C-alpha positions as CSV (number, residue, x, y, z in Angstrom):
1,M,150.7,80.0,86.2
2,A,148.2,77.3,86.0
3,Q,146.0,76.3,89.1
4,P,146.2,72.6,89.7
5,N,143.1,72.5,91.6
6,L,141.0,73.7,88.5
7,V,142.8,71.5,85.7
8,L,140.5,68.7,84.2
9,E,142.6,65.4,84.1
10,H,141.0,62.1,82.1
11,G,137.4,63.7,81.7
12,G,137.3,64.3,85.6
13,F,138.7,66.9,88.1
14,S,142.1,66.3,89.4
15,S,142.4,64.1,92.5
16,L,145.2,66.3,93.9
17,D,142.9,68.9,94.8
18,P,139.4,68.1,95.9
19,V,138.9,71.4,97.3
20,G,139.2,72.9,93.6
21,A,137.0,70.2,92.3
22,E,134.0,71.0,95.1
23,F,134.3,74.5,94.0
24,V,134.0,74.1,90.4
25,M,130.9,71.3,91.1
26,E,129.3,74.0,93.5
27,A,129.7,76.9,90.6
28,A,128.3,74.3,88.1
29,S,125.5,73.5,90.4
30,N,124.9,77.4,90.8
31,R,124.5,77.8,86.9
32,A,122.4,74.5,86.5
33,R,120.1,76.1,89.1
34,A,119.8,79.5,87.6
35,G,119.3,77.9,84.3
36,N,116.5,75.7,85.8
37,E,115.0,78.7,86.8
38,L,114.8,80.6,83.8
39,H,113.7,77.5,81.9
40,H,110.8,77.2,84.6
41,V,109.9,80.9,83.4
42,I,110.3,80.3,79.7
43,G,108.3,77.2,80.3
44,A,105.7,79.1,82.1
45,L,105.6,81.9,79.5
46,R,105.1,78.9,76.8
47,R,102.3,77.1,78.5
48,H,100.2,80.3,78.6
49,R,101.4,81.6,75.4
50,W,97.8,81.5,73.9
51,L,96.7,83.5,76.8
52,I,99.1,85.9,76.4
53,V,98.5,86.3,72.8
54,A,94.8,86.8,73.5
55,I,95.3,89.3,76.2
56,V,97.5,91.5,74.2
57,G,95.6,91.2,70.9
58,A,92.2,92.1,72.3
59,A,94.0,94.9,74.3
60,G,95.5,96.3,70.5
61,L,92.3,95.7,68.9
62,A,90.6,97.6,71.6
63,A,93.2,100.3,71.5
64,A,93.0,100.5,67.9
65,L,88.9,100.7,67.9
66,S,89.1,103.5,70.3
67,Q,91.7,105.7,68.4
68,L,89.5,105.2,65.2
69,L,86.4,106.2,66.8
70,A,87.8,108.8,68.9
71,T,86.9,112.5,68.3
72,P,90.4,115.0,67.9
73,M,90.7,117.2,70.5
74,Y,93.1,120.1,70.3
75,R,95.1,121.5,73.4
76,S,96.1,125.0,73.8
77,V,98.4,126.5,76.4
78,A,98.5,129.9,78.0
79,T,101.5,131.1,80.1
80,V,101.1,133.0,83.1
81,Q,103.9,134.6,85.6
82,V,103.1,134.8,89.1
83,E,104.7,138.1,90.9
84,L,107.1,137.1,93.9
85,T,108.2,139.1,96.4
86,D,111.7,140.6,96.5
87,S,114.1,138.5,98.8
88,D,116.5,141.4,99.1
89,G,117.7,141.8,102.8
90,T,115.7,138.5,103.7
91,N,116.7,134.9,104.5
92,Q,116.9,133.3,101.1
93,A,115.1,130.1,102.2
94,E,112.2,131.7,103.6
95,A,111.8,134.1,100.6
96,E,111.9,130.9,98.6
97,A,109.3,129.0,100.4
98,R,107.2,132.1,100.4
99,N,107.1,132.2,96.6
100,A,106.5,128.7,96.2
101,I,103.4,129.0,98.1
102,R,102.5,132.1,96.2
103,V,102.7,130.1,93.1
104,E,100.9,127.0,94.4
105,N,98.0,129.3,95.7
106,Q,97.9,130.8,92.4
107,A,97.9,127.2,90.5
108,K,94.7,126.5,93.0
109,I,93.1,129.6,92.3
110,Y,93.1,128.9,88.5
111,S,92.1,125.4,89.2
112,S,89.2,126.5,91.4
113,R,85.1,126.0,90.3
114,A,84.7,130.0,91.1
115,V,87.1,130.9,88.3
116,A,85.8,128.5,86.0
117,A,82.2,129.7,86.5
118,K,83.6,133.3,85.9
119,V,85.2,132.0,82.7
120,V,81.6,130.6,81.8
121,D,80.0,133.7,82.0
122,D,82.5,136.2,80.5
123,L,82.7,134.0,77.6
124,D,78.9,133.1,77.8
125,L,79.7,129.7,76.9
126,V,76.5,128.4,78.3
127,N,74.8,129.6,75.1
128,D,77.7,128.4,73.0
129,P,76.9,125.1,70.8
130,Q,80.5,124.3,70.6
131,F,81.1,123.9,74.4
132,L,77.9,123.0,75.7
133,D,75.8,120.6,73.9
134,R,72.2,122.0,74.8
135,S,70.2,119.0,72.7
136,S,70.2,116.5,74.9
137,E,69.1,118.9,77.6
138,P,65.3,118.4,78.6
139,A,63.4,121.3,77.2
140,N,62.3,122.6,81.0
141,D,65.6,122.4,82.4
142,P,66.3,125.4,84.5
143,P,69.2,127.8,83.8
144,E,70.9,127.1,86.8
145,R,71.5,123.4,85.9
146,A,72.9,124.5,82.6
147,R,75.5,126.6,84.0
148,A,76.4,123.9,86.6
149,R,77.1,121.8,83.9
150,A,78.6,124.1,82.1
151,V,81.0,125.1,85.0
152,T,81.7,121.0,85.5
153,Q,82.5,120.7,82.0
154,M,85.2,123.7,82.1
155,T,86.7,122.3,85.0
156,R,87.4,119.0,83.2
157,M,88.7,120.8,80.1
158,I,91.4,123.1,82.3
159,R,94.5,121.6,83.8
160,V,97.0,124.3,85.5
161,V,100.8,122.9,85.6
162,N,103.0,124.2,87.8
163,S,106.7,123.3,87.0
164,A,108.8,123.0,89.8
165,N,111.2,126.3,90.9
166,S,109.5,128.2,88.6
167,D,107.1,131.1,88.7
168,L,105.2,130.3,85.4
169,L,102.0,128.5,85.3
170,D,100.9,126.8,82.4
171,I,96.8,126.9,81.5
172,E,96.1,124.0,79.2
173,V,92.7,123.7,78.1
174,V,91.6,120.6,75.6
175,S,88.7,120.9,73.7
176,P,87.7,119.5,69.9
177,Y,87.6,123.0,68.5
178,P,90.9,124.8,68.6
179,D,89.5,128.3,68.4
180,L,87.6,127.8,71.7
181,A,90.6,126.2,73.6
182,A,92.7,129.1,72.9
183,A,90.0,131.8,74.0
184,I,89.1,130.1,77.2
185,A,93.0,130.0,77.8
186,N,93.6,133.4,77.3
187,Q,90.2,134.3,79.1
188,Y,91.2,132.3,82.3
189,P,93.9,135.1,83.7
190,V,91.7,137.7,82.9
191,S,88.7,136.2,84.8
192,A,91.0,135.3,87.6
193,Q,92.3,138.7,88.1
194,E,88.9,140.1,88.1
195,I,87.5,137.8,90.3
196,R,90.3,138.2,92.6
197,I,90.1,141.9,92.9
198,S,86.6,142.0,93.4
199,R,86.6,139.7,96.1
200,R,89.4,141.3,97.5
201,Q,87.8,145.1,97.7
202,R,84.7,143.6,98.8
203,T,86.0,141.8,101.5
204,R,88.3,144.5,102.5
205,R,85.3,147.1,102.3
206,A,83.3,144.8,104.8
207,M,86.1,144.4,106.9
208,L,86.4,148.5,106.9
209,S,83.0,149.4,107.6
210,D,83.2,146.7,110.4
211,L,86.3,148.4,111.9
212,E,84.8,151.5,111.8
213,R,81.8,150.5,113.8
214,E,84.3,149.0,116.3
215,S,86.4,151.8,116.8
216,K,83.5,154.0,117.3
217,R,82.3,151.4,120.2
218,L,85.5,151.5,121.8
219,G,86.2,154.7,121.8
220,A,83.0,155.5,123.8
221,K,84.1,152.6,126.0
222,L,87.7,154.3,126.4
223,A,86.1,157.5,127.3
224,R,83.7,156.0,130.0
225,A,86.7,154.4,131.4
226,E,88.9,157.4,131.5
227,Q,86.2,159.4,132.9
228,D,85.3,156.6,135.8
229,V,89.2,157.2,136.6
230,S,88.9,160.7,136.7
231,D,85.6,160.8,138.8
232,F,87.6,158.5,141.5
233,R,90.4,160.5,141.8
234,Q,88.3,163.8,142.2
235,R,86.4,161.9,144.5
236,T,88.9,160.4,146.7
237,G,91.3,163.2,146.4
238,M,94.0,160.9,144.6
239,L,96.3,163.0,142.3
240,E,98.3,161.2,139.5
241,G,101.2,159.2,141.6
242,A,98.8,158.9,144.9
243,G,98.9,155.4,146.5
244,S,102.4,154.9,144.8
245,V,105.8,155.0,146.3
246,E,105.6,158.7,146.0
247,D,103.4,159.2,149.1
248,L,106.2,156.9,150.9
249,Q,108.8,159.4,149.8
250,Q,106.9,162.3,150.6
251,I,106.3,160.9,154.1
252,N,109.8,160.1,154.6
253,R,111.2,163.6,153.5
254,L,108.8,165.2,155.8
255,A,110.1,162.6,158.7
256,A,113.6,163.9,158.2
257,E,112.6,167.7,158.0
258,T,110.9,166.9,161.3
259,A,113.9,165.2,162.9
260,S,116.2,168.2,161.6
261,A,113.5,170.7,163.2
262,R,113.4,169.2,166.5
263,A,117.4,168.8,166.6
264,I,117.9,172.5,165.7
265,D,115.6,173.3,168.5
266,A,117.6,171.1,170.8
267,A,120.3,172.5,169.6
268,A,119.6,176.2,170.2
269,S,118.2,175.5,173.7
270,A,122.0,174.1,174.5
271,R,123.2,177.1,173.2
272,T,121.2,179.5,175.1
273,A,122.3,177.9,178.5
274,G,126.0,178.0,177.3
275,V,126.0,181.7,176.2
276,S,124.6,182.7,180.0
277,R,127.5,180.5,181.3
278,A,129.9,182.2,179.2
279,A,129.3,185.4,180.1
280,G,130.0,184.9,183.8
281,V,133.8,183.4,183.1
282,I,134.7,186.5,180.6
283,S,138.0,188.4,182.1
284,F,138.3,192.1,181.5
285,A,142.2,192.7,182.6
286,S,143.1,193.1,179.3
287,A,140.4,195.8,178.6
288,D,142.2,198.7,176.5
289,S,141.2,202.1,175.2
290,P,143.1,204.8,173.3
291,L,143.1,207.2,176.2
292,L,144.6,204.3,178.8
293,Q,147.2,203.6,176.1
294,Q,148.3,207.3,175.5
295,Q,148.5,207.5,179.5
296,R,150.5,204.4,179.8
297,I,153.0,206.0,177.2
298,R,153.0,209.2,179.1
299,R,153.8,207.8,182.2
300,S,156.8,205.5,180.5
301,Q,158.0,208.3,179.2
302,L,157.8,210.0,182.3
303,Q,159.3,207.4,184.1
304,T,162.2,207.5,181.5
305,D,163.0,211.3,182.2
306,R,162.9,210.7,185.9
307,I,165.5,208.0,185.5
308,H,167.8,210.2,183.6
309,L,167.4,213.2,185.9
310,S,167.9,210.8,189.0
311,S,171.4,210.0,187.7
312,T,172.1,213.6,187.6
313,F,170.1,215.1,190.4
314,G,169.5,213.6,193.8
315,A,166.0,212.7,195.0
316,G,165.1,215.7,196.5
317,H,165.5,217.8,193.0
318,P,162.6,219.8,192.3
319,Q,162.4,218.5,188.9
320,I,162.6,214.9,190.1
321,I,159.8,216.0,192.7
322,A,157.5,217.5,189.8
323,L,158.4,214.3,187.9
324,D,156.7,212.0,190.5
325,K,154.0,214.2,191.2
326,Q,153.5,213.8,187.4
327,I,153.8,210.3,187.7
328,A,151.3,209.9,190.6
329,E,148.9,211.7,188.7
330,L,149.1,209.8,185.8
331,D,148.8,206.3,187.7
332,T,145.6,207.9,189.5
333,A,144.2,208.9,186.1
334,I,145.4,205.5,184.5
335,S,143.7,203.5,187.4
336,R,140.4,205.3,186.8
337,E,140.9,205.0,183.2
338,E,141.4,201.1,183.5
339,A,138.3,200.8,185.9
340,A,136.2,202.8,183.5
341,V,137.4,200.6,180.5
342,Q,136.7,197.5,182.2
343,D,133.5,198.7,183.3
344,A,132.7,199.4,179.8
345,A,134.0,196.3,178.6
346,R,131.9,194.5,181.4
347,Q,128.7,196.1,180.0
348,D,129.4,195.4,176.4
349,A,130.0,191.8,176.9
350,A,127.0,191.5,179.3
351,A,125.0,193.0,176.2
352,Q,126.6,190.6,173.5
353,A,125.7,187.6,176.0
354,E,122.3,188.6,176.5
355,Q,122.0,189.4,172.6
356,Q,123.2,185.9,171.9
357,R,120.8,184.4,174.2
358,L,118.3,186.1,172.6
359,L,118.8,184.8,169.4
360,A,119.6,181.3,170.6
361,R,116.2,181.4,172.4
362,S,114.6,182.8,169.2
363,E,116.2,180.0,166.7
364,S,114.8,177.1,169.3
365,A,111.5,178.8,169.3
366,A,111.6,178.8,165.4
367,A,113.0,175.2,165.3
368,A,110.0,173.9,167.5
369,A,107.4,175.9,165.6
370,R,108.8,174.4,162.3
371,A,108.7,171.1,164.0
372,G,105.3,171.0,165.2
373,Q,104.3,172.3,161.8
374,L,106.1,169.5,160.2
375,Q,104.6,167.1,162.5
376,G,101.1,168.1,161.6
377,I,101.9,167.8,158.3
378,L,103.6,164.4,158.6
379,G,100.3,163.3,160.6
380,G,97.8,164.2,157.7
381,M,100.0,163.0,154.8
382,A,100.3,159.6,156.4
383,A,96.4,159.3,157.2
384,K,96.2,160.5,153.1
385,A,98.7,157.7,152.5
386,Y,96.6,155.4,154.4
387,A,93.5,156.4,152.6
388,N,95.1,156.3,149.2
389,N,96.4,152.7,149.8
390,S,92.9,151.5,150.5
391,N,91.7,153.3,147.4
392,K,94.4,152.0,145.3
393,V,92.7,148.6,144.8
394,Q,89.7,150.2,143.0
395,L,91.9,152.6,141.3
396,A,94.1,150.2,139.5
397,Q,90.8,147.9,138.2
398,L,89.1,151.2,137.1
399,E,93.0,152.3,135.4
400,R,93.4,148.6,134.0
401,N,90.0,148.8,132.3
402,A,91.0,152.1,130.9
403,E,94.1,150.7,129.5
404,L,92.7,147.8,128.1
405,A,90.0,150.1,126.5
406,R,93.0,152.1,125.5
407,N,94.8,149.2,123.7
408,A,91.6,147.8,122.0
409,Y,90.7,151.2,120.8
410,M,94.3,151.7,119.3
411,S,94.6,148.4,117.5
412,T,91.2,148.8,116.1
413,V,92.1,152.3,115.0
414,K,95.5,150.9,113.6
415,N,93.6,148.1,111.8
416,E,91.4,150.1,110.2
417,E,94.2,152.6,109.0
418,E,96.0,149.6,107.5
419,V,92.8,148.2,105.8
420,R,92.0,151.6,104.4
421,S,95.5,152.0,103.0
422,A,95.4,148.6,101.5
423,L,91.9,149.2,99.7
424,G,94.5,150.3,96.3
425,I,96.6,147.4,96.3
426,I,95.5,144.6,94.1
427,G,97.9,141.8,95.9
428,V,99.4,138.6,94.6
429,N,99.2,139.6,90.5
430,S,99.7,137.1,87.8
431,T,100.7,138.3,84.2
432,L,99.7,136.8,80.7
433,I,103.1,136.6,79.1
434,S,102.7,134.1,76.4
435,P,98.8,134.1,74.9
436,A,97.2,130.8,73.9
437,V,97.2,130.4,69.9
438,A,94.6,128.0,67.8
439,Q,96.5,124.4,67.3
440,S,95.9,123.1,63.8
441,E,96.9,119.4,64.9
442,P,95.2,117.6,67.3
443,F,96.9,116.4,70.0
444,Y,94.6,113.2,70.3
445,P,94.1,110.6,69.2
446,K,97.7,109.1,68.9
447,P,97.0,105.9,67.2
448,L,100.8,104.7,67.2
449,R,101.7,105.5,70.4
450,T,98.5,104.3,72.0
451,I,98.2,101.0,70.4
452,V,102.1,100.6,71.5
453,G,101.2,101.5,74.8
454,A,98.2,99.2,75.0
455,I,100.2,96.5,73.8
456,L,102.9,96.8,76.3
457,A,100.3,97.4,79.2
458,S,98.4,94.1,78.1
459,F,101.7,92.4,77.9
460,I,102.9,93.3,81.5
461,I,99.2,92.2,82.6
462,A,99.3,89.1,80.7
463,L,102.5,88.2,82.3
464,L,101.3,88.9,85.8
465,M,98.2,87.1,85.3
466,V,100.6,84.2,84.1
467,F,102.5,84.3,87.1
468,L,99.5,84.6,89.2
469,R,98.4,81.3,87.9
470,E,101.3,80.1,88.1
471,L,101.5,81.2,91.9
472,L,97.8,80.3,92.7
473,D,98.4,76.8,90.8
474,D,99.3,74.1,93.5
475,K,98.6,71.4,91.3
476,L,101.5,68.7,90.7
477,R,102.3,68.1,87.2
478,S,105.7,67.6,86.6
479,P,108.8,65.6,88.1
480,W,110.8,69.0,88.1
481,Q,108.1,70.3,90.3
482,I,108.3,67.1,92.7
483,F,112.1,67.5,92.9
484,R,112.5,71.0,93.1
485,L,109.8,71.1,96.3
486,F,110.5,67.6,98.1
487,R,113.6,66.3,96.4
488,I,111.9,63.1,95.8
489,K,112.5,61.3,92.4
490,T,109.3,60.5,90.0
491,F,109.8,56.9,88.8
492,G,107.3,57.1,86.2
493,M,104.3,59.3,84.5
494,F,101.6,56.8,83.5
495,P,99.2,58.4,80.6
496,Q,95.5,58.1,80.8
497,I,93.7,54.9,79.7
498,G,90.3,53.6,79.3
499,V,88.4,52.1,82.5
500,E,87.9,48.6,80.4
501,A,91.8,48.3,80.8
502,T,91.7,47.9,84.5
503,R,88.7,45.5,85.0
504,S,91.3,42.3,84.5
505,M,94.8,41.7,84.5
506,E,94.7,40.5,81.0
507,D,93.4,43.7,79.8
508,N,96.2,45.5,81.6
509,P,98.4,47.4,79.0
510,V,101.3,46.1,80.3
511,L,100.5,42.5,79.4
512,S,98.1,43.2,76.4
513,E,100.2,45.8,74.8
514,P,103.8,45.7,75.5
515,E,105.0,47.9,73.0
516,S,102.5,50.8,74.3
517,V,103.8,53.8,75.9
518,Y,101.7,52.6,79.3
519,A,104.0,49.5,79.1
520,E,107.3,51.5,78.7
521,V,106.3,53.9,81.7
522,A,105.4,50.7,83.9
523,R,108.7,48.8,83.1
524,G,110.6,52.2,83.2
525,A,109.1,52.6,87.2
526,H,109.7,48.9,87.6
527,A,113.4,49.4,86.8
528,E,113.7,52.2,89.2
529,V,112.1,50.0,91.7
530,L,114.6,47.5,91.3
531,D,117.5,49.7,91.7
532,L,116.1,50.3,95.2
533,A,116.2,46.5,95.8
534,K,118.9,44.8,98.2
535,P,120.5,41.9,96.6
536,G,119.4,38.5,97.6
537,K,116.4,39.6,99.5
538,A,112.9,39.9,98.9
539,Q,111.7,43.6,98.4
540,T,108.4,44.8,99.7
541,V,107.2,47.9,98.2
542,F,104.2,50.0,99.9
543,V,101.9,52.0,97.1
544,S,99.6,54.6,98.6
545,S,98.1,58.1,97.3
546,P,97.0,61.0,99.4
547,L,93.2,60.6,98.7
548,P,91.1,57.7,97.4
549,G,90.4,57.5,93.8
550,E,93.9,58.6,92.6
551,G,94.8,55.4,90.6
552,K,97.1,53.5,92.8
553,A,95.4,50.2,92.2
554,T,96.2,50.5,88.6
555,V,99.5,51.7,89.0
556,A,99.9,48.6,91.7
557,I,99.0,46.1,89.2
558,S,101.2,47.7,86.4
559,L,104.2,47.7,88.4
560,C,103.5,44.0,89.1
561,A,102.9,43.1,85.6
562,A,106.1,45.0,84.5
563,A,107.8,43.0,87.4
564,A,106.7,39.7,86.4
565,A,107.4,40.5,82.9
566,A,111.0,40.9,83.8
567,G,111.4,37.6,85.3
568,R,110.5,38.3,89.1
569,R,108.0,36.3,91.2
570,A,105.6,39.5,91.9
571,V,102.6,39.7,93.8
572,V,100.1,42.5,94.3
573,V,98.3,42.4,98.0
574,D,95.5,44.8,98.6
575,F,95.2,46.1,102.1
576,D,92.8,48.6,100.9
577,L,90.0,47.0,102.3
578,R,87.6,49.5,102.8
579,N,86.8,50.4,99.3
580,P,86.1,47.5,97.4
581,G,87.1,47.9,93.8
582,M,88.9,46.4,90.8
583,F,91.1,43.9,93.2
584,Q,87.8,42.4,94.5
585,E,86.4,42.0,91.1
586,I,89.8,40.2,89.8
587,Q,89.8,38.3,93.0
588,R,86.3,37.0,92.5
589,Q,87.2,36.3,88.8
590,I,90.5,34.3,89.5
591,G,88.9,32.5,92.7
592,G,92.5,32.7,94.9
593,A,93.0,32.6,98.3
594,D,91.4,35.5,100.6
595,L,93.4,37.9,102.0
596,V,91.4,38.1,105.5
597,E,91.6,34.3,105.6
598,L,95.4,34.4,105.0
599,L,95.7,37.1,107.7
600,L,93.6,35.2,110.4
601,D,95.0,31.6,109.3
602,P,97.4,31.0,112.5
603,T,98.4,27.5,110.7
604,D,99.3,28.7,107.4
605,R,96.8,25.8,106.5
606,I,96.1,28.1,103.5
607,S,98.6,28.2,100.8
608,L,99.5,31.2,98.9
609,P,99.2,31.4,94.8
610,A,102.3,30.2,93.3
611,P,103.8,32.1,90.7
612,E,103.7,30.7,87.3
613,R,106.0,31.1,84.4
614,E,105.0,32.2,81.0
615,R,104.8,29.9,78.3
616,S,106.3,31.2,75.4
617,G,109.1,30.4,72.8
618,D,111.5,33.0,74.0
619,E,114.6,31.9,76.1
620,A,113.9,35.2,78.6
621,R,112.1,33.9,81.9
622,S,108.6,35.7,83.0
623,Y,106.1,35.0,85.4
624,H,102.2,35.6,86.0
625,P,101.6,38.3,88.0
626,V,100.0,37.3,91.3
627,I,97.1,39.0,92.9
628,V,95.8,38.6,96.5
629,A,92.8,40.7,98.0
630,A,89.7,40.5,100.0
631,R,86.6,39.1,98.3
632,D,84.4,41.6,100.2
633,A,85.1,44.9,101.8
634,V,86.2,44.7,105.5
635,R,84.4,47.5,107.6
636,N,87.0,47.7,110.3
637,P,90.4,46.4,109.4
638,A,92.1,47.8,112.3
639,T,90.8,44.0,114.0
640,I,92.7,41.9,111.8
641,F,95.7,44.3,111.1
642,S,97.4,43.1,114.3
643,Q,101.3,42.7,114.6
644,D,101.5,38.8,114.5
645,H,99.2,38.8,111.6
646,L,101.1,41.0,109.4
647,E,104.7,39.9,110.5
648,R,103.5,35.9,109.7
649,L,101.8,37.0,106.3
650,F,104.7,39.0,105.1
651,G,107.0,36.2,106.2
652,R,105.2,33.9,103.8
653,L,105.1,36.1,101.1
654,H,108.8,36.6,101.3
655,E,109.4,33.0,100.9
656,H,107.3,32.8,97.8
657,Y,108.0,36.1,95.9
658,D,110.7,38.4,94.9
659,L,108.8,41.7,94.6
660,V,105.7,42.0,97.0
661,I,103.7,45.2,96.2
662,V,101.3,46.3,99.0
663,N,98.2,48.6,97.6
664,G,97.6,50.4,100.6
665,P,94.6,52.5,102.0
666,A,94.8,56.1,100.9
667,A,97.4,57.9,103.3
668,L,95.2,60.6,104.5
669,A,91.7,59.0,104.5
670,V,92.8,56.3,107.3
671,Q,95.4,55.4,109.7
672,D,96.3,51.7,108.2
673,A,98.6,53.2,105.8
674,R,101.1,54.4,108.5
675,S,100.6,50.8,110.5
676,L,101.5,49.1,107.0
677,T,104.6,50.7,106.0
678,R,106.5,49.5,109.1
679,F,106.8,46.3,106.9
680,A,107.7,48.0,103.6
681,D,111.1,48.7,102.2
682,N,110.0,51.3,100.0
683,I,107.2,53.4,99.7
684,L,105.5,54.9,96.3
685,L,103.5,57.7,96.1
686,V,100.8,58.0,93.4
687,V,99.5,61.1,92.5
688,T,97.2,62.5,89.9
689,W,98.7,64.9,87.3
690,G,97.0,68.0,87.6
691,S,94.9,67.1,90.3
692,T,96.7,66.4,93.5
693,T,97.9,69.4,95.2
694,V,101.3,70.6,97.4
695,P,99.7,70.7,100.4
696,Q,98.1,67.3,100.0
697,F,101.5,66.1,99.2
698,Q,103.2,67.8,102.0
699,A,100.5,66.2,104.5
700,T,101.0,62.7,102.8
701,M,104.6,63.1,103.7
702,G,104.2,63.9,107.0
703,K,101.6,61.2,107.6
704,L,104.2,58.5,106.0
705,G,107.0,59.8,108.3
706,N,108.7,61.1,105.1
707,R,109.9,57.9,103.8
708,I,108.6,58.5,100.4
709,D,111.2,56.6,98.0
710,G,109.6,57.7,94.6
711,V,106.6,59.5,93.3
712,I,104.4,58.2,90.1
713,F,102.0,60.3,88.0
714,D,99.1,58.8,86.9
715,R,96.3,59.9,84.5
716,V,98.7,62.2,82.8
717,N,97.4,63.7,79.9
718,Y,100.5,63.7,77.3
719,A,99.3,66.4,75.1
720,E,98.6,69.1,77.4
721,H,101.6,68.1,79.8
722,A,103.8,68.4,76.5
723,R,102.3,71.6,75.6
724,R,103.0,73.3,78.9
725,G,106.4,72.9,78.3
726,Y,108.5,71.3,81.3
727,E,111.0,70.0,78.9
728,D,110.9,66.3,80.0
729,E,110.8,63.2,78.4
730,V,107.0,63.4,77.8
731,Q,107.2,66.8,76.3
732,Y,110.1,65.4,73.7
733,Y,108.2,62.1,73.0
734,M,105.1,64.1,71.9
735,Q,107.0,66.6,69.9
736,S,108.3,63.4,67.9
737,A,105.6,61.5,67.8
738,P,103.5,61.5,64.1
739,G,100.9,63.9,63.8
740,S,101.4,66.4,66.8
741,S,101.5,69.9,66.1
742,A,101.1,73.2,67.9
743,H,97.7,73.6,67.1
744,A,96.2,70.0,67.2
745,H,94.7,70.6,71.1
746,L,93.8,74.4,70.9
747,G,90.2,73.7,72.0
748,E,91.4,71.4,74.8
749,W,93.7,74.3,75.5
750,I,91.3,77.0,75.4
751,R,88.9,75.0,78.1
752,G,92.0,74.2,80.3
753,Q,92.6,78.0,80.4
754,V,89.1,79.2,80.9
755,E,88.8,76.3,83.7
756,G,92.3,77.5,85.3
757,L,91.5,81.1,85.3
758,A,88.0,80.0,87.0
759,G,89.9,78.1,89.7
760,S,92.7,80.8,90.2
761,F,89.9,83.3,90.9
762,R,87.8,81.0,93.2
763,K,91.2,80.3,95.0
764,A,92.2,83.7,95.6
765,W,88.8,84.8,96.6
766,A,88.8,82.0,99.3
767,R,92.1,83.2,100.4
768,G,90.9,86.9,100.8
């Protein structure tokens, strides 16, 4: 489906969708801007094409000569493999880092001056004429200096290449002699291995000797320290563990034993008293004996028989009387036996009580003796413990000294054993796996590659120089430059003309040569000025320049002449009163009214020169250009540039003329230019082609209040401008002009290039 906002209708954008038209216009503007930038770059290259050709040609020629005169060089490469550590069972990253350090260290060893000196000595390169040219040396040159030169030459010939993530090293040797290069490359691993082994062995033997002496010294020191500890213990009676917690533990144990003995003594004393009291409360009624038991059994039997007989016989029966008599006798015997048994039991109890009392007393005495003995020992041990405690500080110091001496001695002995066991170890080893061979083809020179590289490099350098010149060149030269930087239109580019053409109005090319390029430019500038005029109103145009001598007077006269030739009543009023120039000369020639008198005339008594028509057969109406200027220079124009004077003068000028061109002073030179711009409808700024700078233009814009309506280039070198390729009307005109060619101004271009380069470098140096 078609997009209506992008459809072109009747040669334009559709009026139904202005947004689409704006979008397309913006895209076209962006494409045009990009094309302008590209054209600017191409134009810069075209402007400096001869500089680029000269630099590239010189570089290519120099490269070709250097390749033709260069000595053929041969390169031999020997490849060695560095022994890496085993990474099994270890951190892979740490192993890789350690191996990378090994390879890097090996590369540094091969690149060292020491290995180079060893190779020089091993191959006797000092006396090899292919390696070291001795003909240029003085006759009395010492051998040490020749060897130093040979070592320096060796370090320049060799290059060690270490590929990333590889254990291989390439030893590259460059020499004019292929056999010598191969011999040196193959000798390098051997010499490096020898110097590494010899230095390591020498270092380790020296280290071992130092460690042996140190171990002997530390052993003697350890023996003295231990003897001091032993003597102190013997002198103070401090055995191993004395003065430590063991003393307190022993004292605690003895105190506990003493307390136990005292408790046993107290218990035994109490038991002795108890035994004595217990002996008095023992009952012997139950004492018994075998005889007493038999007697009691016999009485029981007799009593039984009496009971049986009493039921049969009476109390007086002889058997009963006999039984009673036996019972009575037996009771007497029992009583005697009981008394005897109780007495024996009482004696036995007394003996046992005495025995128990004596035993308890013995135990009490033993416990008391033991407690006393323990108390004595406890006191001695406490006193000894206090003595050990006071001696402990000195003993600890002696033991620390002995421990430090022991640690130092053991560490030294351990290091000594390690160094002794490492005497036979070679260390990191590198093996020659690919010997170098003599090459038959030189690797240098490479004419084609070198020349192409030189041309490319010089082309890049030339481009940088071109862009540097363009960057440092702040001179204004083209309308495109003015518009790009300041968005101001250029009304014309006046070519260079002779000084004689500016001495009088009649000699001006606009009047004397109306078909010249100068006249065409003046007419074109007047057309641009005419476009700025308001219908039915006189137009005042202020013409100024950044600095004096920019050619604004010539431009003002030419513009006035073009306007008069176009039928406008035009006048040029010279307000640059400080700088007498062509206007004063013309004023003296024509004898017209003096500008100072006109400014100071309060009654308009002095009349202005009237515009005169040209007398010709043409039907087109034209006038003579009119000039109003001061006859002499004014030292202080501010005294006559009052508001009333200027308003009255410009009012009279507007009554008589259609176009009033004010030739003002240079904007950056004096302050008068700003006061005169208040009476101007339009402001034109004249700049000198290739002389006025961008900062000067910017300062002038600020001075004139950013009211510049147009810019006019003066003294334009049309040939140089066309050669620079700004793609404007001047270039196209010069290209179409008869007799123009690319080489017509070669000498002028060379001179301009030299001057431009010198100016660029001076400016870069000044900017620091």
